[in-house]
Structures are given as structure tokens and as C-alpha cells.
N, C-alpha and C positions, 0 to 999 in steps of 0.2 A: 502421477497427482501435485495435487494447489498445494499453495503456501499454507503452513499450523494446520487446518481444514482437514485436508487430507481428504479428500475424498474421490475413489481408486476411479478411472476409466468406465466398470461398468457399473460404475451410480449413475454414470450420470444422466442418462439415456431419459432413468427417473426422476431426477431430483433437477438435474439443471439442461435448461432448454437453450439457455443463450446463447446465441452464435458471435463468433467473428463476423462484422459484417463487411470486413474486407474482402475474406476466403472464408467461406460460410464452414469450408472442412476442415479446418483449423481451429485450435486447444486457442479459445479464450480468456483463459486461466481467471486465476481468482486469489482471492475470493471475494474482492470486491467490483464480482462480472456484471452487475447489472448495470454498477453506476457507470463504468469505461465504457464497454457498450452500447449502451444510452445515449452517449456524448457520443459516441465514432460518429453512431448509427442517424445525429442527429435529432434524438425522441425530445431530447435536453436542454438547454443552454447552457447549466454546472452543473455536476453534484458532487458528491460528498461518499468518502468511501472509508474501511475502519480495515488499519494491520493493525497485525501484530509482528507480526515478518514474513514485509512481501505481498500484505495483499490488496495494495494500493500499486504498485511500482509496479510489480509484474504484468495485471491483467492495463493498465496503464499502456506499458511499451508495449504488449504481445498487441492492441488492440490501434494503436499509435494515436493517442492522444496523451497527456501531461497528468502528472502524476504528483502532485507533493506529499510526506508524508512529514511533519511537522516533529519537531521535538514532543518527547511524552508530554504532558502537559501544559505547549502552549496554545494548546485547545480542548476546549471539556471535554471530556467523558462519559457527563454526568446523561441518562437514558437509553444509552449505548450498552447490550447483549457482550461483558465481558467474555478473555480468556486471562489476559493477566495483566492486573492494574502496569507492572513493572513494566508493559513493553507495550499495553494499543495504544492507540491515539487515529483522531479522526482526523481524512485532509481532503482538498480540493482534485476532483476528477475531473477534467476541461480542455477546451480541441484545444484551448494555444496557451502560452505561458499566461502572460497580460490576464487573462480571462480567470488563473488558477489563483494570480497574484493576491487579485482584487478580491477575489471568494478568499481567501486564506486571509485579509486585512479584517473581514467581517468573521470570526468565528477569532480572533485571535481575542486571548485576556480570564481574567481571574474569572473563574466560576466555585459559588461555597459548596455547590456540590460535587466540588471536585476537587477542593480546598485543599488539600496536601502540594497536590501533586500540578496543580492550578499557580498557586500561589508561586511557589519554590520557578517557575519558570518566565513568570509577569515582568518581571525587572527587566528579560533579554530582548521584550520588544520594542522593537528600535521607534524611537519620537516622532512620531510622520508616518507610522507603520513598512511599509514592507512596498509598497508599490514608488515611494521614493528610486531605488533599485533598478527601476523599469531604464532600460539605455540602451537607445538603439547599438549603442558602439562599447557596449561595456565585457565585450569581448576583450579587449587591448590591454593589452600587458599582462593580459592573463599565462600561467602556464597552466596546457593539460596533463595529466599521466593518462599512457593509452598501455593502458595492456593486451599482453596478444598469448595464448594460454594454446595449450595442446591442440584442446577445440578450434582454435581458429584456425592453425596451421593447416588443417585438416581439411574446412570448406576454403581452404584460398583456389579463386578463380570462381567458388560458385555466386552466385544471384545475391545472396546476403553479404558476402564478403565484398560483391565490387557495388554494394550498393551501404555498406560501412562504409570506406575506404571514399565516398564522394564527400559523405557526412564529415570524413575528416578532412577534405579540401576546403569544402566549408566552415568553416571554425578554424583554419587557418589565416583562407581568404579573408573573416572576418578581424582578424588580427589577433589572434592564440595561440602561445608558442606549443606545440605541441611533443612532451617528453615520450618516445618511442619505445617500446620494447620496459617500462616500467615493472618490476617487481614490489607487489602489495602482497607479503602473506596473509593480511588477514579478505586477500579475495579470494587467491589462490588455495587457502586450507579452508573457507568457507563450510562450516556444517553444522551440524545442532550438536553440541556438547550434549554431554552428560548432565552438568548441571545446569544448559539454558529447560533441557524437556524436565527437570524436575524441577522448578520452580512457578512453569508453566500449568505441571501437574499441578503443583495446589493452590499455586493461585486461580486456578478454572472454579474446583471443586470452593475455595474459599469466597472469592471473585462473584460466581455466580447466586451462588447462595445470598449473598449479604442484593446482589441484584435484584432476585423473584422474591422475598421477600419485602421490597419497596412497593412491591406491583399493588394494587389499589384495589382490580378484582381476579385470582384467577386462581383456579384450585391447586395447582404448581408455585409451589412456595419455599421449595428444596431439592437440590440436585436428585435425591433419594425419593421425590414424590414425581423428576420427570421420568427417571429408573423404571420408576412403578408403573406409569402411563404406560410407558412404550411396550414393558410388558404387557399389561391387561391390551392393550391395541396394536398388535403386531401390523394392524394392516393398516396401519396411521402412518406406519414408518418411511 
């Protein structure tokens, strides 16, 4: 399954043709799969992804690139096919942190077509942008919590665990203080709650209807129209 979109494995052979360029048999994750794969394969210098819950961070992590999930409203969602206006956001997916930050600086800001969210977030954009925080010694004096759940202990000695430890050693070398075995309930008990699912289902219908109604040329103007089209043309689904 992929975050929010939830495309099962049996459906991917038909709909999802992207492959992880580092391990062709590995799951490239999603749902901003194409953006992450294109950057990882050097098909694009920078890309954008959209996220409701994991769709930037997950494919970026799996394909070995850098993804930034901005605070909702920091970047405009105008023109983006919606899922939930409470959670949707647009962010950079790039090969390096520097590229991602430079791209973020270009896409943040107020947009009248996403008035309420972008107006609320605009005051929090730092003067001078985010590039000023790109510092080679930026980890000095920082404390980073390291969680080690049951899944991690099971993989001890694996290639993944060895690689993880190497990355931790790099963080220490760069000046960070690592707080081992941090207990963060929000991570260990993460999941889809009933409240979030209710919001997503409600927002999806309302937001998609609004998006479709604003299209200049389309026979599909509502979610009901989309369902009817699918029922009339099952071969296209």
C-alpha cells in the first residue's frame, strides 16, 4: 500500500510503471513516485511533489533523495488535484538539501487562489529566505532523538541496520548530540485515526468538486460525474 492513495500491489503493474533506480525490484513508494524517481535517476534537476500524508517523505526516503514537506499553506495548492485542504501541501524533491532549500525559497509565499492557508502561513516565512540556514556546521550543538522500536531490534546486523549506524556516526562527527532510545509516542503509535479518516473523506468530496468546477474545459465537473464516467467506461479505469 502507498500513503493515502492506497494503491494495492496487484494494481501497480497496470498503473504504476516507475522503478526505484537504485534497486529496480524495490518498491519506489509513493504517491509522488515520479518526482522522486526522476530526480534519483538524473532525469530532472529538481521536482515538486504533493503530500497529504507521506507522499513526499516516503518516496524521497526510499529513492535516496531529499524531500521537504512544508507546513500547510507555506506553498500554494492552487491547481493541484486535492485530497484534503487540511493536509495537502506542495514541496521540493531534489538530489541535495541545498537544491531542495533553493527550490523551497522559490515556491513559498502568499497566493490569492489559496488565500486562507497561504495568508496564515506567510508571516512565518523568514526574511531572507531559507538559504541563510544552509550552514556546513549546522549540526553543532544540536540534539537529535534516536528512536529504536521493536522493528529496529529485529533487523540488528542487517545491511539496513549497519547503514543506519554509519549515518548516526556521521551525525556525531558533524557535531550533533544523539539521544539514544528516545521514546516518542507520536512515532511509535502513529496510524490513521478515525477522526483523520473522517476529515479526509469529507474534504476529498468537497475539495475535488471545487477543483473540477474550476476547470476551463472538462465534461467532468463533480465527483459524481467522475464516478459516472468510470461506470460508463470501465476499460479506461
